C-alpha positions in Angstrom: 112.2 172.0 216.1 111.5 175.1 214.1 110.6 174.5 210.5 110.5 176.7 207.3 109.5 175.6 203.8 110.7 177.9 201.0 110.9 177.7 197.2 113.6 179.5 195.2 112.1 181.1 192.1 113.7 183.2 189.3 114.1 183.8 185.6 116.5 181.3 183.9 120.2 182.0 184.5 119.7 184.4 187.4 121.7 182.2 189.7 119.3 180.4 192.0 120.9 176.9 191.8 124.4 178.4 192.5 122.9 180.2 195.5 121.4 176.9 196.8 124.9 175.4 196.4 126.4 178.0 198.8 123.5 177.7 201.3 124.2 173.9 201.5 127.9 174.5 202.0 127.6 177.2 204.6 125.0 175.3 206.6 127.3 172.3 206.8 125.5 169.9 204.4 128.9 168.7 203.1 131.9 167.3 204.9 135.0 169.5 204.9 136.9 167.2 202.6 133.9 166.2 200.4 134.3 166.8 196.7 131.1 168.5 195.3 130.4 169.5 191.8 129.2 172.9 190.9 125.4 173.3 190.7 125.0 170.1 192.7 121.2 170.4 192.5 121.2 170.0 188.7 121.6 166.2 188.9 120.0 165.5 185.5 122.7 165.2 182.7 120.6 167.4 180.5 120.5 170.1 183.2 124.3 170.0 183.6 124.8 170.2 179.8 122.4 173.1 179.2 123.1 175.0 182.5 119.3 175.2 183.3 117.1 173.6 185.9 114.4 171.4 184.4 113.0 169.4 187.4 112.1 170.9 190.8 114.2 169.3 193.5 113.9 169.1 197.3 116.8 169.6 199.8 117.1 170.9 203.3 119.6 172.6 205.6 120.0 173.0 209.3 120.5 176.5 210.6 121.0 177.2 214.4 118.7 174.3 215.3 116.0 175.1 212.7 115.3 173.0 209.6 114.9 174.8 206.3 113.3 172.7 203.5 114.3 174.3 200.2 112.9 173.6 196.8 115.0 174.6 193.7 112.6 175.3 190.8 113.1 175.7 187.0 113.6 179.2 185.6 112.3 178.5 182.1 108.6 179.2 181.4 108.3 175.9 179.5 108.7 174.2 182.8 106.2 176.4 184.6 104.1 173.3 185.5 106.9 172.3 187.9 106.9 175.8 189.6 103.1 175.9 190.0 102.8 172.7 191.9 105.9 173.2 194.0 104.5 176.5 195.3 101.7 174.6 197.0 104.3 172.9 199.3 105.9 176.0 200.7 105.0 179.1 202.8 107.6 181.5 201.4 109.6 182.2 198.3 113.0 183.6 197.6 112.6 185.6 194.4 116.1 185.8 192.9 116.7 188.7 190.5 119.9 189.4 188.5 121.5 192.8 189.6 122.3 193.5 186.0 119.3 192.2 184.0 116.6 193.1 186.5 113.1 191.5 186.3 112.6 189.4 183.1 109.5 187.7 181.6 109.8 184.5 183.8 110.3 186.7 186.9 106.9 188.1 186.3 105.3 184.7 185.7 106.6 182.9 188.8 106.1 186.0 191.0 102.4 186.3 189.9 101.8 182.7 190.8 103.5 183.1 194.3 101.6 186.3 195.1 98.3 184.8 194.0 98.8 181.9 196.5 99.6 184.4 199.2 103.2 183.2 199.7 105.5 185.5 201.7 108.3 186.8 199.3 111.9 187.6 200.1 113.7 189.4 197.3 117.3 188.4 196.7 119.1 190.8 194.3 121.8 188.4 193.2 125.1 188.8 191.3 126.0 192.2 192.9 129.6 191.4 192.1 128.8 191.2 188.3 130.4 194.0 186.2 127.8 196.6 185.4 125.5 195.5 188.2 123.1 198.2 189.5 121.3 196.7 192.5 119.4 199.9 193.4 118.0 200.3 189.9 116.9 196.6 190.0 115.4 197.2 193.5 113.1 199.9 192.0 112.2 197.7 189.1 111.2 194.9 191.3 109.1 197.2 193.4 107.3 198.5 190.2 106.7 194.8 189.3 105.1 194.1 192.7 102.8 197.2 192.3 101.9 196.1 188.7 101.0 192.6 189.9 98.8 194.1 192.7 100.7 192.7 195.6 99.1 193.2 199.0 100.6 195.5 201.6 102.5 192.8 203.4 104.0 191.5 200.2 105.0 195.1 199.1 106.9 195.4 202.4 108.9 192.3 201.6 112.6 192.4 202.8 115.5 192.8 200.3 118.8 190.9 200.5 121.7 191.8 198.3 123.8 188.7 197.5 126.5 187.0 195.4 125.6 183.4 194.9 129.0 182.7 193.3 130.9 184.1 196.3 128.4 183.0 198.9 127.9 186.4 200.5 124.9 188.5 201.4 124.0 191.8 203.1 120.9 193.8 204.0 122.5 197.1 203.1 124.8 197.8 200.2 126.8 200.1 202.5 127.8 197.1 204.7 130.4 194.6 203.8 129.0 191.2 202.6 130.8 188.3 204.4 128.6 185.2 204.2 125.0 184.1 203.9 124.0 184.7 207.5 121.9 187.8 206.7 119.9 185.7 204.2 119.4 182.8 206.6 118.3 185.2 209.3 115.9 187.0 207.0 114.3 183.6 206.1 113.8 182.7 209.8 112.4 186.2 210.6 110.0 186.6 207.7 108.8 183.2 206.4 106.0 181.9 208.6 106.2 178.4 210.1 104.0 175.8 208.3 100.6 174.9 209.7 101.2 172.5 212.6 98.1 170.6 213.5 99.8 167.3 214.5 96.8 165.8 216.3 94.1 166.1 213.6 93.4 163.3 211.0 96.2 162.9 208.4 95.9 164.9 205.2 98.5 165.6 202.4 98.4 166.9 198.8 100.7 165.1 196.4 102.7 167.9 194.8 105.3 165.9 192.9 106.3 162.3 192.0 109.6 160.6 192.1 110.5 157.1 191.0 112.7 154.5 192.6 113.6 151.2 190.8 113.2 149.4 194.1 110.2 151.1 195.7 108.2 152.3 192.6 106.5 155.7 192.7 107.2 158.0 195.6 104.5 160.6 196.6 106.1 163.9 197.7 104.3 166.7 199.4 103.8 168.7 202.6 101.7 167.2 205.3 98.9 169.6 205.9 97.4 168.0 209.0 98.0 165.1 211.4 100.8 162.6 211.6 101.7 159.6 209.4 103.6 156.5 210.4 105.2 153.7 208.4 102.6 150.9 208.2 99.6 153.3 208.2 96.8 152.8 205.8 95.9 155.9 203.8 93.1 156.8 201.3 94.0 158.2 197.9 91.2 160.6 196.9 91.0 160.7 193.1 90.8 164.0 191.1 87.4 162.8 189.8 85.0 163.3 192.6 82.7 160.5 191.3 85.5 157.9 191.3 86.0 155.6 194.3 88.9 156.3 196.7 91.6 153.6 196.9 93.5 152.6 200.0 97.2 151.7 200.4 99.7 151.0 203.1 102.7 153.3 203.6 105.7 151.0 203.4 108.5 153.6 203.6 108.7 157.2 204.8 111.5 159.6 203.9 112.4 163.2 204.9 115.0 165.3 203.0 118.3 166.0 204.8 120.8 167.9 202.7 120.9 166.1 199.3 119.9 162.7 200.7 116.5 161.1 201.5 116.6 159.9 205.1 114.3 157.0 206.2 112.1 158.0 209.2 109.4 156.2 211.2 106.9 159.1 211.3 106.3 162.7 210.3 103.8 165.3 211.3 102.1 168.4 209.9 104.4 171.0 208.1 107.1 168.5 207.1 107.9 167.8 203.4 108.1 164.0 203.0 108.2 161.2 200.4 105.9 158.2 200.9 106.4 154.8 199.2 104.0 151.9 198.7 101.0 153.8 197.4 99.6 152.1 194.2 98.3 154.4 191.5 99.4 157.6 193.2 99.3 160.7 190.9 100.1 164.4 191.2 97.2 166.3 192.6 95.7 163.4 194.7 94.9 164.0 198.3 96.2 161.4 200.8 94.0 161.2 204.0 93.1 159.2 207.0 90.5 156.6 205.7 88.1 157.6 208.5 88.0 161.3 207.4 88.4 161.5 203.6 88.5 165.3 203.2 89.8 166.4 199.8 92.3 169.3 199.4 92.0 171.7 196.4 93.8 170.1 193.4 96.8 171.6 191.6 95.7 173.8 188.6 98.3 173.8 185.8 98.0 176.1 182.8 97.1 174.3 179.6 99.6 173.4 176.9 100.0 175.8 174.0 102.1 173.8 171.4 101.7 170.2 170.1 103.7 167.9 167.8 103.0 164.5 166.4 105.2 161.6 167.5 105.4 158.8 164.9 106.9 155.4 164.7 110.1 155.6 162.6 109.3 154.3 159.1 112.4 155.6 157.2 114.7 153.1 155.4 117.1 153.3 158.4 114.3 152.3 160.9 115.5 150.0 163.7 119.2 150.2 162.9 120.2 152.5 165.8 117.5 152.4 168.4 116.6 149.8 171.1 112.9 150.7 171.5 111.2 151.2 168.1 107.7 149.7 168.2 104.5 151.7 168.7 103.8 149.8 172.0 107.1 150.8 173.4 106.9 154.5 172.4 103.3 154.8 173.7 104.2 153.2 177.1 107.1 155.7 177.4 104.9 158.6 176.7 102.3 157.4 179.3 105.1 157.0 181.8 106.1 160.6 181.3 102.6 161.7 182.0 102.9 160.4 185.5 105.3 163.1 186.6 105.1 165.8 183.9 101.8 167.5 184.7 101.9 170.1 181.9 102.1 167.4 179.2 99.2 165.9 177.2 99.2 162.7 175.0 96.3 162.0 172.6 95.8 159.2 170.2 95.1 159.9 166.5 93.3 158.1 163.7 96.6 156.4 162.9 97.7 153.6 165.3 101.4 154.7 165.0 100.9 158.4 165.6 100.2 160.4 168.8 99.7 164.1 169.4 101.9 165.3 172.3 101.2 168.8 173.7 103.4 170.9 176.0 104.2 174.4 177.2 106.7 175.2 174.5 109.4 173.9 172.1 111.9 173.5 174.9 109.5 171.5 177.0 108.9 169.1 174.2 112.5 168.9 173.0 113.7 167.9 176.5 111.3 165.0 176.4 112.6 164.0 172.9 116.2 164.3 174.0 115.6 162.2 177.1 113.8 159.5 175.1 116.6 159.2 172.5 119.2 158.9 175.2 117.2 156.1 176.7 117.4 154.2 173.4 114.1 155.2 171.7 113.8 155.8 168.0 110.9 157.8 166.5 109.9 160.7 164.3 108.3 164.0 165.1 106.4 166.6 163.0 106.6 170.3 162.9 105.2 172.0 166.1 101.9 173.7 165.8 100.0 176.0 168.1 96.8 174.9 170.0 93.9 177.1 169.1 90.8 177.9 171.1 87.4 179.3 170.3 86.4 182.6 171.8 83.0 183.4 173.4 81.6 184.5 169.9 83.1 181.5 168.1 86.2 183.5 166.9 89.5 181.6 166.5 92.1 182.4 169.2 95.8 181.5 169.3 98.5 181.8 172.0 100.5 184.9 172.2 104.0 185.2 173.9 105.6 188.1 175.6 109.0 188.5 173.9 111.9 190.3 175.6 114.9 191.1 173.6 118.2 192.8 174.8 120.2 193.8 171.7 123.1 196.2 170.9 121.8 199.4 169.2 123.5 198.6 165.9 121.4 195.5 165.5 118.1 197.0 166.6 116.9 197.8 163.0 117.4 194.3 161.6 115.6 192.7 164.6 112.6 195.0 164.2 112.6 194.4 160.5 112.5 190.6 161.0 109.7 190.7 163.6 107.4 192.8 161.4 106.4 189.9 159.1 105.9 187.7 162.1 103.0 189.9 163.3 104.9 191.1 166.4 103.5 194.2 168.2 105.9 196.4 170.2 104.8 197.0 173.8 107.9 198.9 175.1 111.4 200.0 174.1 113.8 201.3 176.7 117.5 201.9 177.1 118.6 200.8 180.6 122.0 202.3 180.0 124.0 199.1 179.8 124.9 199.2 176.1 121.8 197.1 175.2 118.4 198.3 174.1 115.5 196.3 175.6 112.6 195.6 173.3 109.3 194.1 174.6 106.9 192.6 172.1 103.6 190.7 172.0 103.9 188.1 169.3 101.9 185.0 168.2 103.6 181.8 169.3 103.7 180.8 165.7 105.8 183.8 164.9 108.6 182.5 167.1 109.0 179.3 165.2 112.4 179.4 163.6 113.2 182.8 164.9 115.8 182.1 167.6 118.5 180.9 165.1 117.7 183.8 162.8 118.0 186.2 165.8 121.4 184.8 166.8 122.7 185.2 163.2 121.3 188.7 162.8 122.9 189.9 166.1 126.1 187.9 165.6 125.5 186.1 168.9 125.4 189.3 171.0 121.6 189.5 171.6 119.6 187.9 174.4 116.1 186.6 173.8 113.5 185.3 176.3 109.8 184.7 176.0 106.9 183.5 178.1 103.2 182.6 177.4 101.1 185.8 177.7 97.5 185.1 176.7 95.2 183.8 174.0 94.3 186.5 171.4 92.7 186.8 167.9 94.2 184.7 165.1 96.9 186.8 163.4 96.3 185.4 159.9 98.8 183.6 157.7 102.5 183.9 158.5 105.3 183.5 155.9 107.1 180.2 156.3 110.7 179.3 155.7 112.2 181.7 153.1 114.5 179.1 151.5 114.0 175.6 150.2 116.0 172.5 151.0 118.2 170.0 149.1 116.6 166.6 149.0 118.5 163.5 148.2 117.2 161.6 145.1 119.4 158.6 145.6 120.3 156.2 148.5 124.0 155.5 149.3 127.2 156.9 150.7 127.8 160.6 150.4 130.8 161.5 148.2 133.0 164.6 148.7 133.0 165.3 145.0 129.2 165.6 144.9 129.1 167.9 148.0 131.8 170.1 146.4 129.4 170.9 143.5 126.5 171.5 145.9 128.0 173.7 148.5 128.3 176.7 146.1 124.5 177.1 146.2 123.6 175.7 149.6 124.3 175.2 153.2 125.0 171.5 153.9 123.8 169.4 156.8 125.8 166.3 156.0 129.5 165.2 155.6 131.3 162.8 153.2 131.0 159.2 154.3 127.6 159.5 155.8 124.8 157.3 154.5 121.6 158.8 153.0 118.3 157.6 151.7 116.0 158.9 149.0 113.9 161.8 150.5 116.4 162.7 153.2 117.2 166.4 153.5 120.9 167.1 153.1 121.1 170.9 153.0 119.4 174.2 152.7 119.0 175.8 149.2 120.2 179.3 148.7 116.9 180.2 147.0 113.2 179.5 147.6 111.9 176.1 146.5 113.2 172.6 147.1 115.8 171.0 144.8 116.4 167.2 144.3 120.1 166.4 144.3 122.4 163.4 144.2 125.0 163.6 147.0 126.3 160.1 146.1 127.4 161.1 142.6 131.0 160.0 141.9 133.5 161.6 139.6 133.7 159.9 136.1 137.1 158.3 135.8 139.3 158.1 132.8 142.9 157.1 132.0 144.0 160.6 133.1 141.9 160.8 136.3 141.9 158.9 139.5 139.7 158.8 142.7 142.7 160.3 144.7 141.9 163.7 143.3 138.7 163.7 145.4 141.0 164.5 148.3 141.5 168.0 146.9 137.8 169.0 147.4 137.6 171.7 150.0 134.3 171.5 152.0 133.0 173.9 154.7 131.9 172.2 158.0 128.2 171.2 157.8 125.6 173.0 159.9 125.0 170.9 163.1 121.3 170.4 163.7 120.2 170.2 167.4 116.7 169.1 168.3 115.6 172.7 169.0 117.0 174.0 165.7 115.4 171.1 163.7 112.0 171.7 165.3 112.2 175.4 164.4 113.4 174.6 160.9 111.1 172.0 159.3 107.9 172.7 157.4 104.6 170.8 157.4 105.7 168.3 154.7 108.8 167.3 156.6 109.7 165.2 159.7 112.6 164.8 162.1 114.0 161.3 162.4 115.3 161.0 166.0 117.5 158.0 167.0 120.1 157.5 169.9 122.9 158.3 167.4 121.4 160.7 164.8 119.0 163.6 164.1 118.0 163.6 160.4 115.5 165.7 158.5 113.4 164.0 155.8 110.4 164.6 153.6 107.1 162.9 154.6 106.9 161.5 151.1 110.3 160.0 150.3 110.0 159.2 146.6 110.6 162.0 144.1 107.7 160.9 142.0 105.3 161.1 145.0 106.4 164.6 145.9 106.0 165.8 142.2 102.5 164.3 142.0 101.5 166.1 145.2 103.0 169.4 143.9 101.1 169.0 140.6 97.8 168.4 142.5 98.3 171.4 144.8 99.1 173.6 141.8 96.0 172.4 140.0 93.9 173.2 143.1 95.3 176.7 143.2 94.5 177.3 139.6 90.9 176.1 140.1 90.4 178.4 143.0 
């Protein structure tokens, strides 16, 4: 049986998951009468809600007697750790590029990784049916990108396929009519090399990803590099640390991927992507080998995290009221469990027993973990994100820089450039692709992006598009201005009254509604001016013989601003925390009591005067 292993890589929202849907349909992976959801590969609820792929997933299709193992990868740079290890399992990549947008920051990131590993690329210019699409312009832009990334001659001669993932059509020439995905399947068979197939040598496999089954425990997933493995075989697990002793385990179950299902098999040989059960202590990057020939494969190198936050046990007055898992032991166990499959994550203990520093590739990477934990019933607090700094060769302080790509209508270009100036952004390029949007390319400190996305959407009235990816470590850019406005902090505990909010909304943007319960130190809104203001949102109207509570119904309130996790992480300052529970996301001050905050403010003012 012929075998091909390919990964589908692309910038976020360029249509790779939709394309995989159509490949599965046309290859007969579903019954004729089977009801299948759109973007069937996005099985995680968070993926379906946000319309992005977060976890890499394996599937396979049969095409004219050959088996194609396909791995759908995330498109967002915060989940680049998933892409990097998946590329080790495959021999070729389908680089999907939007026929309207062209190459974007993440396209460059994933393509550079694939080219460096020597993977054979096939370029799929997708969404050719999109209004305003210009496939030939995008063809030239992709070729320029290959040259810029110093692709070798074979990679530069990669085939191009023009496709519509939504319609399930493809063609090798824009002059020809696109009918189905046959040209794409044939291009894969013709250009992607078969995997190495040494079935007689001693068994060897690199663990590229981990899955979990409540019945079988951890499953090691990877491509068999050499030899054959059978159910019942004893294999050695060679640790990442060369000095550590290798452990041995018995393979209790063996699975191959058929369509969307895992199929139990008795044995598998070199080149096949499989899942093995029964291996105790298996981790990503370990080499599984025949115990008689313990030869280690090169481990998986994943780029280091750039942003960290503090996870704290919830100690607010509402602690334990909404969550199921609230203790330090439960939270720490959950974070360590995440480390088993999330290779780009780091968890470090601090001096405090109820605080841990969690580092990741970006705000989205960390917020997905927080959202997943709150849905599982965990209750905790997190601090403001901060960048991870390094020291240069001469001892200078270095910080992470991002490549920021912005597509914006010309009328909003001025306000965007004005906002990015104080954030120490340096313009790299400005061009007009002729689609009604100006493309701006910046190099900006990662700190400079904190809180910018929401401002950008407001400044461009929701018409702008913003993407960024990690670029490099560069010189410390100096101090950056923080949030321009202060917050309203509740000075009382109790139930919020509409009458009180009516008086407050004239000088603020509110985060709460009447009937909600607040505590002292909780943030209830944004001040219209710099500086924080202590307020009483529980204040009731004074009653008299001529007044009654019923007149409260006449108070007209604007809807409060809804705070998502990403917005909250961007918004808070160093002296604030986010309280995260299964039911609520609240902002609060670290010091809840008004007297404590005033004391700290006086001491800080005194220090400034002394300096």
